[in-house]
C-alpha positions in Angstrom: 98.1 143.5 106.7 101.4 145.3 106.3 103.5 144.6 103.1 107.1 143.9 104.1 110.1 142.9 102.1 110.6 139.2 102.0 113.9 137.6 103.2 116.7 136.9 100.7 116.9 133.8 98.5 120.5 132.5 98.5 121.5 130.2 95.7 124.4 127.8 96.5 123.7 125.3 93.7 121.4 125.9 90.8 119.4 123.0 89.3 121.1 121.5 86.2 118.1 122.1 83.9 115.4 124.7 83.4 112.3 124.6 85.5 109.4 122.6 84.1 105.7 122.7 85.2 105.0 120.7 88.3 102.0 118.7 87.1 99.7 116.2 88.9 101.3 113.2 87.2 104.2 113.1 89.6 101.9 112.8 92.6 99.2 110.4 91.3 100.8 108.2 88.5 101.8 104.6 89.4 104.2 104.8 86.4 106.0 107.8 88.0 106.2 106.0 91.3 107.7 103.0 89.5 110.3 105.2 87.9 111.3 106.8 91.2 112.1 103.4 92.5 114.6 103.0 89.6 116.0 106.5 89.2 115.8 108.4 92.6 115.9 106.1 95.6 118.9 103.9 94.4 120.9 107.0 93.7 120.5 109.0 96.9 121.8 109.0 100.4 118.9 108.0 102.7 118.4 108.5 106.4 117.8 104.9 107.7 117.9 104.9 111.5 119.6 106.3 114.6 123.0 105.3 115.7 121.8 104.7 119.2 119.6 101.8 117.9 122.6 100.0 116.3 125.5 100.9 118.6 126.1 97.4 120.0 126.9 94.1 118.3 123.6 92.5 117.1 121.4 95.5 117.6 119.5 96.1 114.4 116.9 98.2 112.7 114.8 97.3 109.6 114.4 100.3 107.4 111.6 99.7 104.9 111.4 102.1 102.0 108.7 101.3 99.5 109.7 98.0 97.9 113.1 97.8 99.6 113.8 96.5 103.1 117.3 97.3 104.5 118.8 95.7 107.6 121.1 98.0 109.5 123.1 96.4 112.3 125.9 96.8 114.8 128.8 94.4 114.2 131.3 92.7 116.5 134.0 95.0 115.3 132.1 98.1 116.5 131.1 99.2 113.0 127.6 99.7 111.5 126.7 97.6 108.5 123.7 97.8 106.1 122.5 95.0 103.9 119.4 94.3 101.8 117.1 92.5 104.1 116.6 89.6 101.8 117.8 86.0 102.3 120.1 84.8 99.5 118.4 81.4 99.4 114.8 82.1 98.2 114.4 85.9 98.7 112.5 85.9 102.0 112.8 88.8 104.5 115.5 87.8 107.0 114.3 90.0 109.9 110.7 91.1 110.2 110.7 92.9 113.6 111.3 96.7 113.2 114.1 96.8 115.8 115.8 94.4 118.2 119.1 92.7 119.2 120.1 89.2 118.1 123.5 87.4 118.1 122.7 86.3 114.6 120.0 86.9 112.0 118.1 83.7 110.9 115.7 83.6 108.0 112.4 82.3 109.3 111.7 80.3 106.1 114.5 77.8 105.9 116.9 78.8 108.7 119.8 80.3 106.8 121.7 82.3 109.4 123.8 85.4 109.0 126.1 87.3 111.3 125.4 91.0 112.0 128.1 91.8 109.5 126.1 90.0 106.8 128.2 86.9 106.5 126.3 83.6 105.9 127.3 81.1 108.6 124.7 78.4 108.7 123.0 76.6 105.9 120.8 73.7 107.2 121.4 70.5 105.5 124.3 72.0 103.5 125.2 68.6 102.1 122.0 68.4 100.2 123.1 71.2 97.9 125.1 69.8 95.0 128.7 70.7 94.0 130.0 70.5 97.6 127.4 72.7 99.3 126.7 76.4 99.3 129.5 78.9 98.8 128.8 80.9 101.9 131.0 83.8 101.0 129.1 84.2 97.7 125.8 84.0 99.4 126.3 86.5 102.2 123.8 89.4 102.5 124.2 92.1 99.8 125.8 95.2 101.4 125.0 98.9 101.0 127.2 101.9 101.8 126.9 103.3 105.3 127.9 106.7 106.8 127.0 108.4 110.1 126.2 112.0 110.6 124.7 113.7 113.7 123.9 110.4 115.3 122.0 109.3 112.2 122.8 106.3 110.0 122.6 107.0 106.3 122.7 104.4 103.6 123.2 104.4 99.8 122.7 101.8 97.1 124.9 103.6 94.6 128.6 102.8 94.7 129.4 105.8 92.5 127.7 108.5 94.5 129.9 111.0 96.4 130.3 110.7 100.1 127.4 111.7 102.3 129.2 115.0 103.3 129.9 115.8 99.7 126.3 115.0 98.8 124.9 117.2 101.5 127.3 120.1 100.8 126.6 123.2 102.7 123.7 121.6 104.6 126.1 119.4 106.6 128.1 122.4 107.6 125.0 124.3 108.7 123.6 121.4 110.8 126.8 120.2 112.5 126.9 122.7 115.4 123.5 121.5 116.6 125.0 118.1 117.7 121.8 116.1 117.4 123.8 113.1 118.5 124.0 114.6 122.0 120.2 115.3 122.4 117.7 113.0 124.0 115.2 111.2 121.8 111.8 111.9 123.2 109.5 110.8 120.4 109.4 108.2 117.6 106.2 108.3 115.6 104.9 107.2 112.2 101.6 108.2 110.6 100.1 106.5 107.6 98.6 109.3 105.4 96.6 109.5 102.2 99.0 111.5 100.1 102.0 111.1 97.9 105.4 111.2 99.7 106.4 114.3 97.7 103.3 116.2 98.9 104.6 115.8 102.4 108.0 117.1 101.4 106.5 120.1 99.5 104.6 121.0 102.7 107.8 121.4 104.5 109.4 123.5 101.8 107.3 126.7 101.9 105.9 129.1 104.5 103.2 130.5 102.3 100.6 128.4 104.0 101.7 129.2 107.6 99.5 132.3 108.1 96.5 130.4 106.8 96.6 127.1 108.8 99.2 127.7 111.6 98.0 130.8 113.4 100.0 130.0 116.5 103.2 130.7 114.6 102.5 134.4 114.5 103.1 134.5 118.2 106.7 133.1 118.0 108.2 133.5 114.5 108.5 136.1 111.8 107.9 133.8 108.8 107.4 136.6 106.1 111.0 137.7 106.5 112.6 134.2 106.4 115.8 133.7 104.4 115.8 130.8 101.8 118.7 128.7 100.8 118.9 126.6 97.6 121.7 124.0 97.5 123.1 121.6 94.9 121.6 118.1 94.7 118.1 119.3 95.5 118.6 120.3 99.1 117.0 123.4 100.5 116.9 125.4 103.7 115.1 128.3 105.4 116.1 130.5 108.4 113.3 132.1 110.4 113.6 134.8 113.0 112.4 133.3 116.3 111.4 134.6 119.7 109.4 137.4 118.0 106.1 137.9 116.3 104.9 138.1 112.7 105.9 141.7 111.7 103.4 141.8 108.9 100.6 141.8 111.5 99.9 144.4 114.2 102.6 144.2 116.9 101.0 143.4 120.3 101.9 145.5 123.4 101.9 142.5 125.7 103.9 139.3 125.3 102.3 136.3 123.8 102.2 133.2 126.1 105.1 131.7 124.2 107.3 134.7 124.5 106.4 135.1 128.2 107.5 131.5 128.8 110.8 131.9 126.9 111.8 135.1 128.7 111.2 133.5 132.1 112.9 130.3 131.0 116.2 132.1 130.6 116.0 134.4 133.6 114.3 137.5 132.1 111.4 139.6 133.5 108.4 139.6 131.2 107.1 142.8 132.9 109.9 144.7 131.3 108.7 144.1 127.7 105.3 145.8 127.7 105.4 147.7 124.4 108.8 146.3 123.5 107.9 142.9 122.1 110.3 143.2 119.2 113.2 143.7 121.6 112.8 140.1 122.9 114.6 138.3 120.1 118.0 140.0 120.8 117.5 139.9 124.5 116.8 136.1 124.5 120.0 135.7 122.5 121.9 137.4 125.4 119.9 135.7 128.2 120.4 132.3 126.6 124.1 132.7 126.2 124.4 133.8 129.8 122.3 130.9 131.0 124.3 128.3 129.0 127.1 127.7 131.5 124.6 127.3 134.4 122.6 124.7 132.4 125.7 122.9 131.1 125.1 124.0 127.5 127.9 125.1 125.2 126.9 127.8 122.8 130.4 128.7 121.6 129.7 127.4 118.1 126.5 129.5 117.7 126.1 133.0 116.4 123.8 135.2 118.4 121.1 134.8 115.8 121.2 131.0 116.1 120.4 131.3 119.8 116.9 132.7 118.9 116.0 131.6 115.5 114.8 128.3 113.9 116.4 126.6 110.9 115.1 123.9 108.6 117.0 121.9 106.0 115.4 119.5 103.6 117.8 116.8 102.4 116.9 115.4 99.0 115.0 113.3 98.4 112.9 112.8 101.6 114.4 114.0 104.9 113.6 117.2 106.7 115.6 118.4 109.7 114.5 121.3 111.9 116.9 122.7 114.5 117.1 125.1 117.4 119.9 125.2 119.9 118.3 122.7 122.3 115.6 121.0 120.1 115.3 119.2 116.8 112.8 117.4 114.6 113.7 114.9 111.9 110.8 114.1 109.6 111.1 111.5 106.9 108.6 110.7 104.1 108.5 107.1 102.8 106.6 106.0 99.6 104.1 103.3 99.6 105.3 100.3 97.6 102.5 100.4 95.0 100.1 103.3 95.7 101.2 106.8 94.8 98.4 108.2 96.9 99.7 106.9 100.2 102.9 107.3 102.2 104.4 106.9 105.7 105.5 110.0 107.6 108.1 109.4 110.3 108.9 112.0 113.0 111.8 111.8 115.5 111.8 114.4 118.3 114.9 115.5 120.1 115.6 117.7 123.2 118.7 118.7 124.9 118.4 118.7 128.7 120.8 119.7 131.4 121.5 117.6 134.5 118.7 117.0 137.0 118.2 119.8 139.5 119.9 122.6 137.4 117.9 125.8 137.8 118.3 129.2 136.2 118.1 132.5 138.0 114.3 132.6 137.7 114.1 129.3 139.6 113.0 127.2 136.7 114.2 123.6 137.2 115.0 121.6 134.1 114.6 117.8 134.1 116.6 115.5 131.8 113.4 114.4 130.1 109.7 114.2 130.7 109.1 110.8 132.3 105.7 110.7 130.7 107.4 110.7 127.3 110.5 108.6 127.8 110.5 105.2 129.6 113.1 104.3 132.2 115.3 102.7 129.5 115.7 106.1 127.9 114.2 105.4 124.6 110.6 106.0 123.7 108.6 103.2 122.0 107.8 103.6 118.4 104.2 104.6 117.9 102.4 104.1 114.5 98.9 105.3 113.7 96.8 106.7 110.9 95.8 110.2 109.8 92.3 109.4 111.0 93.8 109.0 114.6 95.3 112.5 114.3 92.2 114.1 112.9 90.1 112.5 115.6 92.4 113.9 118.2 93.5 110.4 119.5 97.1 111.1 118.4 99.3 114.2 118.0 102.6 115.0 116.3 102.5 118.6 117.6 99.8 121.0 116.8 101.6 122.3 113.7 102.0 118.9 112.0 98.5 117.9 113.1 97.2 120.9 111.2 99.2 119.9 108.1 97.8 116.3 108.3 94.3 117.8 108.2 94.9 119.5 104.9 97.5 117.4 103.0 95.0 114.6 102.1 92.8 117.2 100.4 95.8 118.4 98.4 96.3 114.9 97.2 92.7 114.4 96.3 92.7 117.7 94.3 95.5 116.4 92.2 93.1 113.9 90.6 90.7 116.6 89.4 90.3 117.4 85.7 90.2 121.0 86.9 93.9 120.9 87.9 96.8 121.1 85.5 99.9 122.3 87.2 101.1 124.4 90.1 101.6 128.1 90.1 104.2 129.0 92.8 105.0 132.3 94.5 108.4 133.5 95.6 107.9 132.0 99.0 107.6 128.6 97.3 110.9 128.7 95.4 112.2 125.8 97.4 109.5 123.6 95.9 110.5 124.5 92.4 114.2 124.0 93.1 113.5 120.5 94.6 111.3 119.4 91.7 113.9 120.7 89.2 116.4 118.4 90.8 113.8 115.6 90.9 113.3 116.1 87.1 117.1 115.8 86.7 117.2 112.5 88.5 114.1 111.3 86.6 115.8 112.1 83.3 113.2 114.7 82.3 115.3 116.7 79.8 
């Protein structure tokens, strides 16, 4: 194995306190989980749902986060509203279905009814409440702050927190050119997994494990040279050279199957690259830019490097966004209400497709979406399953994430051992330390 210089680490916002050991407590302690519900979640911007699911009056999504349930809905005025999904009569959940469309939201317990903007409009037998009945304005649903970014709805319980764009800082600027709001949603999945929600997030904040459990990546990315970004508020990023191979390993003479496909996709001739595999990255940048107008894709906002590489940004505390010019993944970790050893792991998959029948010079025809993945209505159904379904091969979240799911439960189990005290991180894992330094800041660990 060849030793090569790692990519740079760029610090855009240092943590506000010195690093502390990352011990098992934060992954396995019920008391720590309780404290997160008080100190972290109420004071962060949280990705709740997609705009496309609440873009008409009455369309709604229920966003469950641990012990909180948040109702996001489209209003008659064309706005998007978010409220705590709790009836102001006796505390019952108002809406129980994950997603839908209703003219009004009626609590199933006693029939109190609210408009999509949260206003209480119906109280059955109102005259039976003393003092002239219920003050409906005072008993409307409790609102949260709402902002939209890249076709995603974000909510915040803290009235004092900066705006979403201020909160995201440089991450927002990096992500904006990819225009996720213009991509097609082709997958909506949730897996129930036996690990702490932060263990999921840690997994997506380092490349140290890639050569050990993701061997397919050596055929398409050069992870050892990746550049790392550390932002304020606990956000992190990584930029990986794509359309290439792992340069720490022997360079193959022939194209990998992935690189062969990518060269053909944008009109190149794979036969020209025997012994020139490392030339493909720059050539794909040129081929992709040339193919853009034919495919109806506008690459003017992208540097050449962004036409070949892959970028991933982790937004504190729980959302990971991976982007390429025509594809994106949004992965979100959600805590269990009471068990620090379990969480839900949501994955939204996006693709950008040109019009039906558009073909490049190699004769490759691109369809708007794969009809096997997306129903005629244009939105895939939500699919929820367990880690056992993935491990048994009954479900998949892509080969890479499936491999992570195989291992992450064992990481969580190891945290309970008397033989483990704290983590020892290498330079490739600096994003994990940065994230947990900010976590300590929010948790008040001085």
